[in-house]
FITIKOL-280479 format. One line per field, with one value per residue (C-alpha): residue number from 1; residue in one letter; y, z, x. Coordinates in Angstrom, 2 decimals, padded with zeros to 5 digits. Layout:
N
n: NUM  ...
res: a  ...
Y: Y  ...
Z: Z  ...
X: X  ...
REM end
This chain:
336
n: 1  2  3  4  5  6  7  8  9  10  11  12  13  14  15  16  17  18  19  20  21  22  23  24  25  26  27  28  29  30  31  32  33  34  35  36  37  38  39  40  41  42  43  44  45  46  47  48  49  50  51  52  53  54  55  56  57  58  59  60  61  62  63  64  65  66  67  68  69  70  71  72  73  74  75  76  77  78  79  80  81  82  83  84  85  86  87  88  89  90  91  92  93  94  95  96  97  98  99  100  101  102  103  104  105  106  107  108  109  110  111  112  113  114  115  116  117  118  119  120  121  122  123  124  125  126  127  128  129  130  131  132  133  134  135  136  137  138  139  140  141  142  143  144  145  146  147  148  149  150  151  152  153  154  155  156  157  158  159  160  161  162  163  164  165  166  167  168  169  170  171  172  173  174  175  176  177  178  179  180  181  182  183  184  185  186  187  188  189  190  191  192  193  194  195  196  197  198  199  200  201  202  203  204  205  206  207  208  209  210  211  212  213  214  215  216  217  218  219  220  221  222  223  224  225  226  227  228  229  230  231  232  233  234  235  236  237  238  239  240  241  242  243  244  245  246  247  248  249  250  251  252  253  254  255  256  257  258  259  260  261  262  263  264  265  266  267  268  269  270  271  272  273  274  275  276  277  278  279  280  281  282  283  284  285  286  287  288  289  290  291  292  293  294  295  296  297  298  299  300  301  302  303  304  305  306  307  308  309  310  311  312  313  314  315  316  317  318  319  320  321  322  323  324  325  326  327  328  329  330  331  332  333  334  335  336
res: m  y  e  l  k  f  d  k  d  i  c  a  g  c  t  t  l  d  c  l  m  k  c  q  y  m  k  f  d  l  a  q  a  r  v  e  r  d  k  l  n  n  g  e  d  s  c  v  l  h  d  c  v  t  c  y  a  c  e  e  y  c  e  f  g  n  h  p  f  y  q  i  v  d  l  q  e  e  k  s  i  w  p  t  p  k  p  i  v  n  q  q  i  k  m  f  a  p  k  g  n  f  e  p  q  e  v  p  g  t  p  f  n  m  c  l  f  p  d  f  k  n  n  i  s  g  k  l  f  e  n  t  t  q  m  t  g  r  d  l  f  c  n  l  v  y  l  h  f  a  k  g  s  i  i  k  e  r  v  p  q  i  i  k  n  f  a  d  s  g  v  k  e  l  v  c  f  h  d  e  c  y  a  t  y  k  s  w  a  p  a  y  g  i  e  v  p  f  k  p  i  h  l  f  q  y  l  i  e  k  l  k  e  n  q  s  s  i  r  k  l  g  i  k  i  a  y  q  r  p  c  s  t  r  l  t  p  e  k  e  p  l  l  d  e  l  f  e  l  i  g  v  d  r  v  p  r  q  y  d  r  e  t  p  l  c  c  g  a  i  m  r  s  s  g  r  e  e  l  a  n  e  i  n  k  k  n  i  d  d  m  l  a  t  g  s  k  v  c  v  f  n  c  q  g  c  y  v  a  m  g  e  m  v  y  k  a  g  l  q  p  i  l  i  s  d  l  c  r  l  a  i  g  e  k  i
Y: 041.85  044.36  044.48  045.34  048.69  047.14  048.72  046.04  048.75  050.36  046.93  046.09  049.38  049.06  048.63  048.06  045.27  046.15  044.10  040.97  042.03  043.20  040.11  038.55  035.04  034.48  035.33  036.50  038.16  040.89  038.66  035.99  038.74  040.06  036.55  035.97  039.51  038.89  035.54  037.29  040.16  037.69  035.81  032.74  030.35  031.44  030.26  033.51  032.10  028.98  030.33  033.66  033.59  036.42  038.96  041.84  043.54  043.99  046.31  048.68  048.03  049.00  052.63  053.11  051.93  049.29  046.61  043.70  041.59  042.01  040.80  037.77  036.84  037.13  034.93  032.29  032.00  031.93  029.04  027.27  027.61  027.60  028.94  027.20  023.76  024.21  022.43  024.86  027.77  026.46  025.97  029.52  030.92  029.09  029.77  033.63  034.15  037.00  036.22  038.24  039.67  042.91  045.65  049.23  051.18  054.50  054.59  057.09  058.61  057.50  054.24  051.86  048.81  045.78  043.43  039.84  040.72  041.10  039.29  042.47  044.81  045.49  046.70  049.49  050.91  053.77  057.44  057.29  055.41  057.25  058.00  055.21  052.49  049.17  047.56  043.90  040.77  038.76  041.20  043.89  041.60  043.08  039.58  040.89  037.84  035.84  037.62  035.11  032.27  033.33  033.96  037.51  036.60  036.14  039.68  041.11  039.25  040.40  043.75  045.90  044.74  045.29  048.89  049.33  048.06  050.66  053.40  052.43  052.79  056.45  055.95  058.91  058.15  054.73  053.99  050.71  048.63  046.09  047.36  045.00  046.69  050.05  048.62  047.19  050.64  052.68  050.40  047.22  048.69  051.66  049.33  047.48  050.54  050.11  053.26  053.78  056.45  056.89  057.92  055.19  056.44  054.43  053.56  055.47  058.67  058.22  057.55  060.58  062.82  061.38  061.57  065.21  065.93  064.26  065.56  066.69  063.01  061.64  060.31  059.45  055.72  055.95  052.40  050.70  048.78  046.36  046.87  043.90  045.46  043.29  042.36  044.46  047.72  047.01  047.93  051.40  052.36  056.10  056.13  054.70  058.16  058.40  055.62  057.41  060.43  058.28  056.67  060.14  061.41  058.59  058.61  055.27  054.43  052.34  050.69  050.20  046.67  044.61  043.34  046.53  049.52  048.30  044.84  043.33  039.59  037.98  036.53  033.10  032.32  032.05  029.95  027.51  027.15  026.46  023.66  025.74  025.00  024.96  028.39  029.76  028.61  030.07  033.51  033.57  032.81  035.47  037.98  037.35  037.12  040.51  041.99  040.63  041.95  045.57  045.32  045.79  044.53  045.10  043.92  046.11  044.70  046.65  043.47  041.35  038.28  038.78  039.21  035.88  034.16  035.46  036.73  033.60  033.22  036.72  036.31  033.14  034.78  037.53  040.23  041.75  041.52  044.39  045.90  049.51  050.60  049.21  050.87  054.20  053.53  052.89  056.22  058.10  056.09  053.47  049.87  047.18
Z: 036.90  038.42  042.27  044.53  046.30  049.78  052.89  055.63  058.20  057.69  057.97  061.16  062.69  062.12  065.34  064.11  061.55  059.73  056.77  058.81  061.56  059.17  056.95  056.64  055.80  058.25  061.95  064.14  067.49  067.63  069.02  066.26  063.61  064.79  064.56  061.07  060.01  061.21  059.31  056.09  056.61  057.09  053.94  055.99  055.53  057.09  057.37  055.50  052.34  052.49  053.66  051.67  049.42  047.27  047.81  047.54  050.57  052.60  049.89  050.89  054.61  054.67  055.77  054.42  050.91  051.42  049.20  051.60  049.09  046.34  048.85  049.72  046.03  045.52  048.52  047.46  044.05  045.60  047.89  045.26  047.36  044.76  045.78  042.60  041.34  039.12  035.98  035.88  036.27  033.51  031.22  031.74  031.23  027.93  026.78  027.23  026.30  023.91  020.22  019.81  016.44  017.54  014.91  016.26  014.40  014.70  017.26  016.35  019.11  022.74  023.20  025.27  026.64  026.62  028.03  027.25  027.23  023.60  024.34  026.31  023.33  023.29  026.88  025.60  023.06  022.51  023.21  026.16  024.10  020.86  019.26  021.18  019.76  021.51  021.96  022.94  022.52  024.19  023.26  025.24  028.15  031.47  033.00  036.48  037.17  037.89  041.22  042.27  041.08  042.72  039.36  039.56  037.25  034.40  034.93  035.12  031.94  029.91  031.13  029.86  026.34  026.73  027.86  024.85  022.55  023.79  023.63  020.15  019.04  020.15  023.23  025.55  027.72  028.04  029.43  031.22  030.95  033.55  036.93  037.01  033.91  035.62  038.71  036.65  035.31  038.42  041.21  040.21  037.57  039.74  042.70  040.66  039.15  035.66  033.87  032.32  029.52  029.16  031.63  032.70  032.99  035.31  033.91  036.73  035.80  032.12  032.77  035.05  032.36  029.68  031.93  032.64  028.93  028.50  031.72  029.97  028.96  032.46  033.98  037.68  038.09  041.71  042.69  045.49  044.39  046.09  044.74  044.41  044.98  043.15  044.61  042.02  043.44  046.69  044.69  043.83  046.58  046.14  043.25  045.25  045.93  042.17  042.33  044.87  042.62  039.64  041.52  042.57  039.02  037.79  040.94  042.47  046.22  047.09  050.09  053.27  053.47  055.79  052.84  050.98  051.34  053.38  053.97  050.69  050.05  046.89  044.05  044.82  041.35  042.35  045.41  043.26  040.86  043.87  045.17  048.05  046.94  050.46  051.26  047.99  048.70  052.15  051.05  048.08  050.52  053.01  050.15  048.53  051.87  052.75  049.49  049.93  053.54  052.20  050.01  046.91  043.61  041.53  041.97  040.13  039.06  038.07  037.25  034.28  036.06  039.04  036.67  035.02  038.44  040.34  037.71  037.63  041.37  042.05  039.43  040.90  044.30  042.82  042.05  038.67  037.68  035.68  034.79  035.69  032.13  031.27  034.36  033.10  029.59  031.22  032.99  029.71  028.25  026.17  026.00  026.92
X: 010.17  007.79  007.84  004.94  005.17  004.60  006.15  006.75  007.47  003.99  002.40  004.38  003.44  -000.31  -002.25  -005.86  -005.01  -008.28  -007.16  -007.62  -009.96  -012.64  -012.47  -016.01  -014.61  -011.77  -012.28  -009.43  -009.12  -006.41  -003.70  -004.29  -004.30  -000.92  000.57  -000.67  000.32  003.81  004.00  002.94  005.30  008.18  007.16  006.11  003.31  000.01  -003.55  -004.47  -002.81  -004.89  -008.23  -008.52  -011.55  -009.92  -012.73  -010.20  -011.74  -008.49  -007.30  -010.13  -009.74  -006.05  -005.96  -002.34  -003.03  -000.30  -001.69  -002.31  -004.23  -001.62  000.92  -001.23  -001.52  002.26  002.98  000.37  002.05  005.57  004.53  002.41  -000.76  -003.59  -007.07  -008.45  -007.37  -004.36  -005.71  -008.63  -006.21  -003.88  -006.92  -008.05  -004.57  -004.33  -007.85  -007.58  -003.96  -003.34  -003.36  -000.21  -001.09  -002.71  -002.64  -003.14  -005.85  -007.44  -010.35  -013.06  -015.08  -014.74  -012.81  -014.96  -013.08  -015.37  -012.64  -013.71  -017.46  -018.50  -021.83  -022.79  -022.37  -026.11  -025.97  -023.70  -026.09  -028.53  -028.29  -025.90  -023.32  -023.47  -020.00  -018.22  -015.98  -016.06  -012.65  -012.54  -010.51  -007.83  -005.11  -007.04  -008.09  -006.92  -006.19  -006.78  -009.08  -005.86  -005.67  -008.32  -006.11  -002.80  -001.28  -000.05  002.88  000.49  -000.85  002.68  003.61  000.58  -000.60  002.45  001.73  -002.01  -001.28  000.92  -001.77  -004.15  -001.51  -000.45  -004.02  -003.86  -006.05  -005.76  -008.85  -010.32  -013.89  -013.88  -017.09  -015.87  -014.80  -011.89  -010.40  -010.57  -008.88  -006.05  -005.07  -005.96  -004.82  -002.88  -000.52  000.59  001.04  003.65  005.26  003.83  003.15  -000.30  -000.09  -003.81  -006.55  -008.87  -012.50  -014.86  -018.28  -019.95  -018.22  -019.01  -022.70  -022.97  -021.58  -023.88  -026.87  -026.26  -025.96  -029.41  -030.93  -034.10  -034.75  -034.44  -037.57  -036.90  -037.49  -038.69  -037.77  -035.91  -032.89  -030.51  -026.88  -024.57  -021.23  -018.53  -015.15  -013.23  -014.64  -012.63  -009.50  -010.76  -013.26  -012.63  -015.07  -018.00  -019.54  -020.05  -022.52  -024.69  -024.64  -025.68  -028.47  -029.76  -029.63  -031.99  -034.18  -033.50  -033.14  -030.11  -031.62  -029.55  -028.40  -026.26  -024.21  -023.39  -021.03  -018.08  -019.53  -020.68  -020.58  -019.17  -021.24  -019.78  -018.43  -014.84  -015.77  -017.60  -014.66  -012.36  -014.66  -016.16  -019.72  -021.19  -019.68  -020.85  -024.49  -024.32  -023.25  -025.62  -028.52  -027.40  -026.98  -030.39  -032.30  -030.77  -032.02  -035.45  -035.68  -035.33  -038.41  -036.38  -037.72  -034.58  -030.91  -028.42  -025.15  -021.96  -019.92  -020.82  -019.29  -021.58  -024.58  -023.85  -023.20  -026.24  -028.73  -030.80  -030.71  -032.07  -034.70  -035.93  -036.08  -038.35  -035.93  -035.23  -031.55  -030.26  -026.88  -026.26  -025.91  -029.33  -030.80  -029.60  -031.04  -034.40  -034.24  -034.04  -036.93  -035.12  -036.32  -033.78
REM end
């Protein structure tokens, strides 16, 4: 079984404990954080295992790249501490299990991994997405969502075969529509020593390249936008500067917000599924009030799950919800 590359000595020697001290959902003073850190390091029960909302943020906050969140997930599963009711988790695991009869085939053009979001195929259309082949289905589903459910074993079981399915189809570079897919191959798999024989390409990088190829068609949008940063981006924060470059290319202003950059709030979907309805309502209100306070008229989503969870909320609040791919299509004059 694949083992997490986690260094207990590095963790024990950390003095800032940013992984816990910067958490927006659990509040510790430094002394309390040390106690809970030591419990986790020793494989003992900790309030962290029970109270974690699985926002992934501690992965970004750890200055050593030592994977504190992956450690939390492994310990939760080991101790049968389920963030979400087990019947719901088991239903999801069964519903989205691989079919197991994947047949590799030649993929013309640029392979575009749609994960389990075939309903969004029209959001990947038009000039920016010419000569791409959409790849989707349960045999290509990254399964990283099970981090939210403390079921890392399912990811370990399925991801190696999914990687093989892509490789057997001759994929050398894979553009990821969903941020979580990119994080699977760029962060999670390497953390567990799983080789990825193709190069994952983030949607931001792909869009920047295509916009530059179509620079003469760009009409600067000139609007203020509030960006809803999803939890999965915390696993690969090094690509965040690409987003600012992308926004500059299409002429939008990513307004400064309290809940963006290093301090975003979740969309609330996982909290609702785990029965934390009151907390989900609280963070949704904080998030949307923060967007409105900036004078933004548009809320941009990078995660399709966040779009589904919050789209109607932000619309009712007077903000226009839009996926980043559609925002870029607007910038070259296409209708969405």
